C-alpha positions in Angstrom: 13.3 54.1 21.1 14.1 51.8 23.9 10.6 50.9 24.3 11.0 49.3 21.1 14.0 47.9 21.6 12.0 46.4 24.7 9.0 44.9 22.2 11.3 43.5 19.8 13.7 41.3 22.1 10.2 40.4 24.1 8.9 39.2 20.5 12.3 37.2 19.6 12.0 35.7 22.9 8.3 34.6 22.6 9.6 33.3 19.0 12.8 31.2 20.5 10.3 29.9 23.1 7.8 28.3 20.2 10.8 27.1 17.7 11.8 24.9 20.7 8.3 23.6 21.6 7.4 22.9 18.7 7.5 18.9 17.9 9.6 17.9 14.5 7.8 15.9 12.3 8.3 12.4 12.0 8.7 10.5 8.6 5.9 8.6 8.1 6.3 5.2 7.9 6.1 2.7 5.3 2.7 0.8 5.2 2.6 -2.7 3.9 1.4 -3.7 0.8 1.7 0.1 -0.2 3.8 1.6 -2.7 6.8 3.8 -1.7 9.4 6.5 -3.9 12.2 4.1 -5.5 15.2 4.8 -4.3 16.7 7.9 -6.9 19.4 5.4 -8.3 17.6 2.8 -9.5 19.5 -0.3 -9.0 18.8 -4.1 -10.3 16.7 -6.3 -8.3 18.8 -9.0 -6.1 20.1 -11.7 -8.0 17.5 -14.3 -7.6 15.6 -16.8 -10.0 12.5 -15.1 -11.2 11.0 -18.6 -12.2 12.1 -20.2 -8.7 11.9 -17.9 -5.9 8.5 -17.6 -4.6 7.4 -14.6 -2.4 5.9 -14.1 1.4 5.3 -11.8 3.8 7.8 -8.5 4.7 9.6 -9.2 1.1 9.6 -5.9 -1.0 9.7 -6.1 -4.5 10.0 -3.2 -7.7 7.5 -2.8 -10.2 8.2 -0.7 -12.7 6.1 0.2 -15.8 7.8 2.5 -18.6 6.9 5.6 -19.4 4.7 5.9 -16.1 5.9 7.2 -12.9 2.8 7.1 -11.3 2.4 3.4 -11.4 5.8 2.6 -10.9 6.8 2.0 -7.4 8.4 -0.7 -4.5 5.7 -2.7 -1.9 6.2 -4.7 1.1 4.3 -7.5 0.6 1.8 -7.4 3.9 1.6 -10.7 6.1 -1.9 -11.2 4.4 0.6 -11.8 1.1 -1.2 -9.3 -0.8 -0.1 -6.0 -2.1 -2.6 -2.9 -3.4 -1.4 -1.2 -6.9 -2.5 1.6 -7.9 -5.9 1.6 -10.1 -5.7 -2.2 -10.0 -6.3 -3.0 -6.4 -5.2 -5.4 -4.1 -2.7 -8.4 -6.0 -2.3 -11.7 -4.3 1.5 -12.4 -4.7 2.5 -14.6 -1.5 4.0 -18.2 -3.1 4.3 -16.7 -6.7 7.2 -15.9 -8.5 8.3 -12.8 -9.7 7.5 -13.7 -13.1 4.1 -15.3 -12.3 3.4 -11.9 -10.4 5.0 -9.7 -13.7 2.2 -11.8 -16.0 -0.2 -10.8 -13.7 0.8 -7.0 -13.4 0.4 -6.9 -16.7 -2.9 -8.3 -17.3 -4.4 -6.2 -15.0 -2.4 -2.6 -16.4 -3.7 -4.0 -20.0 -7.2 -2.7 -19.0 -5.7 0.9 -18.3 -2.6 1.0 -20.9 -2.4 0.1 -24.1 0.2 -2.9 -24.4 2.1 -2.0 -20.7 5.8 -2.7 -20.4 6.2 -4.4 -16.9 9.1 -5.5 -15.0 8.9 -7.3 -11.4 12.4 -7.4 -9.6 13.2 -8.4 -5.8 14.9 -5.5 -4.1 15.1 -6.8 0.1 14.4 -10.1 1.5 12.2 -10.2 4.4 10.3 -13.6 4.5 13.3 -16.2 4.3 16.2 -15.9 6.4 18.8 -17.3 8.6 20.7 -16.6 12.4 23.9 -16.9 12.9 24.9 -17.0 16.7 27.3 -17.3 18.8 31.4 -17.1 18.2 31.7 -15.7 14.6 33.2 -12.7 13.0 29.6 -11.2 12.1 26.2 -12.6 14.2 22.5 -12.0 13.8 20.1 -12.4 11.3 20.9 -12.9 7.4 18.0 -12.8 4.6 18.5 -16.0 2.7 18.3 -14.5 -1.1 20.3 -17.3 -3.2 21.1 -21.1 -2.0 24.0 -20.7 0.5 25.5 -24.0 2.1 26.5 -23.8 5.5 30.1 -23.1 4.9 28.7 -20.2 2.3 27.1 -19.1 5.3 30.0 -19.0 7.9 32.7 -17.7 5.4 30.6 -15.1 4.4 30.0 -13.9 8.4 33.7 -13.4 8.0 34.7 -16.7 9.4 35.1 -17.9 12.9 36.1 -15.9 16.4 39.3 -17.1 18.2 38.5 -20.0 20.4 35.6 -20.9 18.6 34.7 -24.8 18.3 35.0 -25.3 14.6 34.9 -29.1 14.7 30.9 -28.9 16.2 28.9 -26.3 14.5 25.3 -26.9 15.4 22.4 -26.1 13.2 19.2 -26.0 14.6 16.2 -26.7 12.5 12.8 -26.8 13.9 13.3 -29.4 17.0 15.9 -31.1 15.1 19.8 -30.6 15.6 22.4 -31.6 13.0 26.1 -30.9 13.2 28.9 -29.6 10.8 32.5 -30.6 11.1 34.0 -26.6 9.3 37.2 -28.6 9.3 36.3 -31.7 7.9 34.4 -30.1 5.1 37.5 -27.6 4.1 40.1 -30.3 4.3 37.8 -32.5 1.5 36.1 -34.8 4.5 32.6 -35.5 5.1 31.4 -32.9 2.3 27.6 -34.3 2.8 27.5 -32.4 6.2 27.8 -29.2 4.3 24.0 -28.8 3.6 22.0 -26.1 2.0 20.6 -23.4 4.9 17.2 -23.2 5.2 14.5 -20.8 5.9 15.0 -19.9 9.6 17.8 -22.3 10.4 20.0 -21.2 13.4 24.0 -21.9 12.7 25.4 -22.1 16.5 29.0 -21.5 17.2 30.1 -22.0 20.7 
C-alpha cells in the first residue's frame, strides 16, 4: 500500500512539472488582407460616406454575403492595397470607395453565386489619422473617420489641461506650421482659422 501511494505522488509530481513547463498557446495573429471572424454582435460599420471615403492600407472592411457565412468576413487592407477573398482571390481596394468595392465584389461572386446580395462597410480606420500632443485631456493618435475641424478635434479630446496655451495651438502639416487661436474661434472671431484636419496632422498644445 505504501509503495502504491509513493508511485501515485511521484506520478502527480511529474504531471505538475509538465504542466508548469508547457507553454500557453498564443492567439494567431490576423494576417493583413486575410479574412477574420466577425464579432458576435454584428454591428454596423463606421459612419462614412460610401461614395466619398477612399480606402487605404490598415483600414478594415467587413464584407457580408447574405446567407453565406463562409464568404462573410472582415479584411485588413495590406500595404500593397489589396485583400484576399475566398474563391475570388486578390482584390485591389486602394483608393477605392466602399461603393466601388461592393460593386466589384458582387461582380466577382456572381461567378459562383446566383445574384449575390453583398454589403461592404468600414469597421476600422487605419489609413487616415491625426495626432494630439501636449496639454490636452486626451492625447495620442485618433482615426480620421469623418471630416473634422481643429475645434472638433480638441473638444472631442476633452479640451485643454490647466495652464494650456489656448491662444496659440500649432498644427504641424508636413513642413508647414499653422496656428489656431481657440479662444478667438469660441468667441466667433477669425473663424476661418478653424480648418479641416488632414491625414497626418499633429495638433500641438503647449
